[in-house]
Biopython code that builds the backbone (N, CA, C, O; Angstrom):
import numpy as np
from Bio.PDB.StructureBuilder import StructureBuilder

atoms = [
    (1, "UNK", "N", (0.821, -1.221, 0.148)),
    (1, "UNK", "CA", (-0.243, -0.193, -0.085)),
    (1, "UNK", "C", (0.667, 1.227, -0.075)),
    (1, "UNK", "O", (1.085, 1.705, 0.979)),
    (2, "UNK", "N", (0.818, 1.595, -0.876)),
    (2, "UNK", "CA", (1.703, 3.181, -1.133)),
    (2, "UNK", "C", (0.997, 4.221, -0.245)),
    (2, "UNK", "O", (0.003, 4.171, 0.480)),
    (3, "UNK", "N", (1.939, 5.246, -0.591)),
    (3, "UNK", "CA", (1.306, 6.794, 0.377)),
    (3, "UNK", "C", (-0.311, 7.485, -0.240)),
    (3, "UNK", "O", (-1.190, 7.815, 0.556)),
    (4, "UNK", "N", (-0.472, 7.612, -1.735)),
    (4, "UNK", "CA", (-1.326, 7.466, -2.126)),
    (4, "UNK", "C", (-2.556, 6.940, -1.913)),
    (4, "UNK", "O", (-3.609, 7.504, -1.615)),
    (5, "UNK", "N", (-2.300, 5.768, -2.102)),
    (5, "UNK", "CA", (-3.542, 4.747, -1.555)),
    (5, "UNK", "C", (-4.471, 5.242, -0.007)),
    (5, "UNK", "O", (-5.663, 5.479, 0.192)),
    (6, "UNK", "N", (-3.228, 5.246, 0.905)),
    (6, "UNK", "CA", (-3.623, 5.536, 2.220)),
    (6, "UNK", "C", (-3.996, 6.863, 2.383)),
    (6, "UNK", "O", (-4.776, 7.042, 3.319)),
    (7, "UNK", "N", (-3.646, 7.928, 1.699)),
    (7, "UNK", "CA", (-3.951, 9.559, 1.679)),
    (7, "UNK", "C", (-5.652, 9.542, 1.050)),
    (7, "UNK", "O", (-6.427, 10.334, 1.585)),
    (8, "UNK", "N", (-6.179, 8.646, -0.057)),
    (8, "UNK", "CA", (-7.228, 8.753, -0.629)),
    (8, "UNK", "C", (-8.250, 7.745, 0.458)),
    (8, "UNK", "O", (-9.426, 8.107, 0.421)),
    (9, "UNK", "N", (-8.067, 6.952, 1.086)),
    (9, "UNK", "CA", (-8.568, 5.894, 2.006)),
    (9, "UNK", "C", (-8.821, 7.129, 3.024)),
    (9, "UNK", "O", (-10.012, 7.300, 3.287)),
    (10, "UNK", "N", (-7.957, 7.973, 3.611)),
    (10, "UNK", "CA", (-8.348, 8.455, 4.458)),
    (10, "UNK", "C", (-8.948, 9.546, 4.927)),
    (10, "UNK", "O", (-9.294, 9.870, 6.063)),
    (11, "UNK", "N", (-9.060, 10.329, 3.369)),
    (11, "UNK", "CA", (-9.790, 11.502, 3.258)),
    (11, "UNK", "C", (-11.217, 10.856, 2.952)),
    (11, "UNK", "O", (-12.215, 11.171, 3.600)),
    (12, "UNK", "N", (-11.230, 10.142, 2.152)),
    (12, "UNK", "CA", (-12.619, 9.331, 2.005)),
    (12, "UNK", "C", (-13.420, 9.226, 3.491)),
    (12, "UNK", "O", (-14.538, 9.687, 3.724)),
    (13, "UNK", "N", (-12.717, 8.638, 4.251)),
    (13, "UNK", "CA", (-12.916, 8.519, 5.883)),
    (13, "UNK", "C", (-13.919, 9.636, 6.438)),
    (13, "UNK", "O", (-15.102, 9.706, 6.772)),
    (14, "UNK", "N", (-12.435, 10.742, 6.324)),
    (14, "UNK", "CA", (-13.123, 11.796, 7.102)),
    (14, "UNK", "C", (-14.014, 12.472, 6.423)),
    (14, "UNK", "O", (-14.663, 13.309, 7.051)),
    (15, "UNK", "N", (-14.265, 12.299, 5.045)),
    (15, "UNK", "CA", (-15.328, 12.901, 4.772)),
    (15, "UNK", "C", (-16.697, 12.505, 4.874)),
    (15, "UNK", "O", (-17.759, 13.125, 4.902)),
    (16, "UNK", "N", (-16.290, 10.975, 4.936)),
    (16, "UNK", "CA", (-17.533, 9.652, 5.057)),
    (16, "UNK", "C", (-18.357, 10.241, 6.968)),
    (16, "UNK", "O", (-19.464, 10.071, 7.479)),
    (17, "UNK", "N", (-16.958, 10.993, 7.472)),
    (17, "UNK", "CA", (-17.556, 11.284, 9.237)),
    (17, "UNK", "C", (-18.294, 12.298, 9.274)),
    (17, "UNK", "O", (-19.343, 12.368, 9.915)),
    (18, "UNK", "N", (-17.580, 13.593, 8.263)),
    (18, "UNK", "CA", (-18.466, 14.776, 8.332)),
    (18, "UNK", "C", (-19.763, 14.484, 7.507)),
    (18, "UNK", "O", (-20.685, 15.287, 7.658)),
    (19, "UNK", "N", (-19.933, 13.505, 6.713)),
    (19, "UNK", "CA", (-21.556, 13.356, 6.317)),
    (19, "UNK", "C", (-22.308, 13.287, 7.687)),
    (19, "UNK", "O", (-23.148, 14.050, 8.165)),
    (20, "UNK", "N", (-21.811, 12.267, 8.115)),
    (20, "UNK", "CA", (-22.485, 11.610, 9.428)),
    (20, "UNK", "C", (-22.554, 12.985, 10.324)),
    (20, "UNK", "O", (-23.629, 13.580, 10.407)),
    (21, "UNK", "N", (-21.949, 13.238, 10.669)),
    (21, "UNK", "CA", (-21.861, 15.161, 11.436)),
    (21, "UNK", "C", (-23.237, 16.401, 10.861)),
    (21, "UNK", "O", (-24.019, 17.230, 11.326)),
    (22, "UNK", "N", (-22.775, 15.731, 9.440)),
    (22, "UNK", "CA", (-23.830, 17.420, 9.244)),
    (22, "UNK", "C", (-25.000, 16.355, 9.260)),
    (22, "UNK", "O", (-25.629, 16.642, 10.279)),
    (23, "UNK", "N", (-25.504, 15.471, 8.767)),
    (23, "UNK", "CA", (-26.369, 15.131, 9.139)),
    (23, "UNK", "C", (-27.065, 15.077, 10.212)),
    (23, "UNK", "O", (-28.294, 15.064, 10.139)),
    (24, "UNK", "N", (-26.320, 15.031, 11.580)),
    (24, "UNK", "CA", (-27.317, 14.992, 12.807)),
    (24, "UNK", "C", (-27.299, 16.358, 13.293)),
    (24, "UNK", "O", (-28.053, 16.705, 14.202)),
    (25, "UNK", "N", (-26.356, 17.275, 12.657)),
    (25, "UNK", "CA", (-27.148, 18.578, 12.647)),
    (25, "UNK", "C", (-27.943, 19.024, 11.852)),
    (25, "UNK", "O", (-28.212, 20.216, 12.003)),
    (26, "UNK", "N", (-28.493, 18.427, 10.937)),
    (26, "UNK", "CA", (-30.221, 18.885, 10.181)),
    (26, "UNK", "C", (-29.251, 19.866, 9.343)),
    (26, "UNK", "O", (-29.680, 20.999, 9.562)),
    (27, "UNK", "N", (-28.065, 19.945, 8.428)),
    (27, "UNK", "CA", (-27.674, 20.706, 7.620)),
    (27, "UNK", "C", (-28.374, 20.689, 6.116)),
    (27, "UNK", "O", (-29.295, 19.874, 6.080)),
    (28, "UNK", "N", (-28.120, 21.520, 4.640)),
    (28, "UNK", "CA", (-28.935, 21.372, 4.442)),
    (28, "UNK", "C", (-28.238, 19.606, 3.484)),
    (28, "UNK", "O", (-27.107, 19.122, 3.542)),
    (29, "UNK", "N", (-29.704, 19.006, 2.576)),
    (29, "UNK", "CA", (-29.311, 18.296, 1.956)),
    (29, "UNK", "C", (-28.455, 17.939, 0.909)),
    (29, "UNK", "O", (-28.107, 16.816, 0.545)),
    (30, "UNK", "N", (-28.141, 19.125, 0.439)),
    (30, "UNK", "CA", (-27.557, 19.110, -0.782)),
    (30, "UNK", "C", (-25.813, 19.469, -0.466)),
    (30, "UNK", "O", (-24.955, 19.096, -1.266)),
    (31, "UNK", "N", (-25.454, 20.256, 0.841)),
    (31, "UNK", "CA", (-24.126, 19.576, 1.424)),
    (31, "UNK", "C", (-23.628, 17.994, 1.737)),
    (31, "UNK", "O", (-22.598, 17.345, 1.553)),
    (32, "UNK", "N", (-24.809, 17.781, 2.251)),
    (32, "UNK", "CA", (-24.627, 15.909, 2.609)),
    (32, "UNK", "C", (-24.479, 15.054, 1.417)),
    (32, "UNK", "O", (-23.788, 14.037, 1.365)),
    (33, "UNK", "N", (-25.220, 15.578, 0.420)),
    (33, "UNK", "CA", (-25.485, 14.520, -0.825)),
    (33, "UNK", "C", (-23.675, 14.740, -1.205)),
    (33, "UNK", "O", (-22.884, 13.796, -1.217)),
    (34, "UNK", "N", (-23.319, 16.102, -1.474)),
    (34, "UNK", "CA", (-21.838, 16.362, -2.450)),
    (34, "UNK", "C", (-20.845, 15.704, -1.546)),
    (34, "UNK", "O", (-20.313, 14.842, -2.246)),
    (35, "UNK", "N", (-20.223, 15.664, -0.114)),
    (35, "UNK", "CA", (-19.981, 15.242, 0.836)),
    (35, "UNK", "C", (-19.972, 13.707, 0.660)),
    (35, "UNK", "O", (-18.897, 13.131, 0.823)),
    (36, "UNK", "N", (-20.818, 13.158, 0.415)),
    (36, "UNK", "CA", (-21.241, 11.907, 0.373)),
    (36, "UNK", "C", (-20.644, 11.402, -1.222)),
    (36, "UNK", "O", (-19.737, 10.589, -1.401)),
    (37, "UNK", "N", (-21.086, 11.812, -1.826)),
    (37, "UNK", "CA", (-20.047, 11.704, -3.384)),
    (37, "UNK", "C", (-18.654, 11.885, -3.471)),
    (37, "UNK", "O", (-17.779, 11.286, -4.097)),
    (38, "UNK", "N", (-18.644, 12.713, -2.809)),
    (38, "UNK", "CA", (-16.810, 12.690, -2.547)),
    (38, "UNK", "C", (-16.224, 11.986, -1.929)),
    (38, "UNK", "O", (-15.156, 11.512, -2.317)),
    (39, "UNK", "N", (-16.870, 11.666, -0.557)),
    (39, "UNK", "CA", (-16.425, 10.343, 0.232)),
    (39, "UNK", "C", (-16.607, 8.778, -0.888)),
    (39, "UNK", "O", (-15.699, 7.966, -0.713)),
    (40, "UNK", "N", (-17.241, 8.541, -1.515)),
    (40, "UNK", "CA", (-17.440, 7.821, -2.287)),
    (40, "UNK", "C", (-16.487, 7.483, -3.422)),
    (40, "UNK", "O", (-16.014, 6.380, -3.694)),
    (41, "UNK", "N", (-16.312, 8.567, -3.988)),
    (41, "UNK", "CA", (-14.892, 8.950, -4.896)),
    (41, "UNK", "C", (-14.202, 8.355, -4.287)),
    (41, "UNK", "O", (-14.026, 7.148, -4.451)),
    (42, "UNK", "N", (-13.569, 9.142, -3.325)),
    (42, "UNK", "CA", (-12.182, 8.672, -2.711)),
    (42, "UNK", "C", (-11.961, 7.643, -2.227)),
    (42, "UNK", "O", (-10.922, 7.081, -2.573)),
    (43, "UNK", "N", (-12.681, 7.112, -1.426)),
    (43, "UNK", "CA", (-12.896, 5.711, -0.947)),
    (43, "UNK", "C", (-12.632, 4.353, -2.277)),
    (43, "UNK", "O", (-11.996, 3.301, -2.204)),
    (44, "UNK", "N", (-13.479, 4.999, -3.486)),
    (44, "UNK", "CA", (-13.127, 3.868, -4.657)),
    (44, "UNK", "C", (-11.696, 4.093, -5.319)),
    (44, "UNK", "O", (-11.143, 3.174, -5.923)),
    (45, "UNK", "N", (-11.132, 5.325, -5.185)),
    (45, "UNK", "CA", (-10.228, 5.461, -5.864)),
    (45, "UNK", "C", (-8.830, 4.759, -4.978)),
    (45, "UNK", "O", (-8.074, 4.094, -5.686)),
    (46, "UNK", "N", (-8.503, 4.866, -3.644)),
    (46, "UNK", "CA", (-8.198, 4.568, -2.551)),
    (46, "UNK", "C", (-8.189, 3.044, -2.803)),
    (46, "UNK", "O", (-7.072, 2.529, -2.844)),
    (47, "UNK", "N", (-9.539, 2.036, -3.022)),
    (47, "UNK", "CA", (-9.463, 0.997, -3.488)),
    (47, "UNK", "C", (-8.723, 0.158, -4.475)),
    (47, "UNK", "O", (-7.929, -0.782, -4.490)),
    (48, "UNK", "N", (-9.534, 1.162, -5.510)),
    (48, "UNK", "CA", (-9.253, 0.157, -7.261)),
    (48, "UNK", "C", (-7.731, 0.752, -7.138)),
    (48, "UNK", "O", (-7.225, 0.132, -8.073)),
    (49, "UNK", "N", (-6.604, 1.596, -6.564)),
    (49, "UNK", "CA", (-5.603, 1.542, -6.602)),
    (49, "UNK", "C", (-4.389, 0.817, -5.485)),
    (49, "UNK", "O", (-3.174, 1.013, -5.456)),
    (50, "UNK", "N", (-5.244, -0.072, -4.617)),
    (50, "UNK", "CA", (-5.031, -1.316, -3.970)),
    (50, "UNK", "C", (-4.515, -2.264, -5.145)),
    (50, "UNK", "O", (-3.369, -2.630, -5.406)),
    (51, "UNK", "N", (-5.931, -2.590, -5.872)),
    (51, "UNK", "CA", (-5.825, -3.825, -6.373)),
    (51, "UNK", "C", (-5.088, -3.643, -7.785)),
    (51, "UNK", "O", (-4.826, -4.661, -8.425)),
    (52, "UNK", "N", (-4.774, -2.495, -8.250)),
    (52, "UNK", "CA", (-4.058, -2.080, -9.275)),
    (52, "UNK", "C", (-4.619, -2.169, -10.315)),
    (52, "UNK", "O", (-4.078, -2.405, -11.395)),
    (53, "UNK", "N", (-6.063, -1.946, -10.066)),
    (53, "UNK", "CA", (-7.080, -1.881, -11.821)),
    (53, "UNK", "C", (-6.607, -0.502, -12.058)),
    (53, "UNK", "O", (-6.503, -0.220, -13.252)),
    (54, "UNK", "N", (-6.307, 0.392, -11.250)),
    (54, "UNK", "CA", (-6.101, 2.348, -11.841)),
    (54, "UNK", "C", (-4.462, 2.113, -12.155)),
    (54, "UNK", "O", (-3.578, 1.386, -11.701)),
    (55, "UNK", "N", (-4.522, 2.679, -12.722)),
    (55, "UNK", "CA", (-2.419, 2.632, -13.117)),
    (55, "UNK", "C", (-2.445, 4.026, -13.447)),
    (55, "UNK", "O", (-1.410, 4.600, -13.784)),
]
sb = StructureBuilder()
sb.init_structure("model")
sb.init_model(0)
sb.init_chain("A")
sb.init_seg("    ")
for serial, (resi, resn, name, xyz) in enumerate(atoms, 1):
    if name == "N":
        sb.init_residue(resn, " ", resi, " ")
    sb.init_atom(name, np.array(xyz, "f"), 0.0, 1.0, " ", f" {name:<3s}", serial, name[0])
structure = sb.get_structure()
């Protein structure tokens, strides 16, 4: 696992925590959806880099 994989996964988990926190605070749905999408993209990119499917 390289440094970029770790950074992408950690950023994705950080953003997922933001989704949970913002949902508890009842912030606008658009912000929560945007954070959720960006979290999913970061996690997917990190996992794909681990598997070597994305060069």
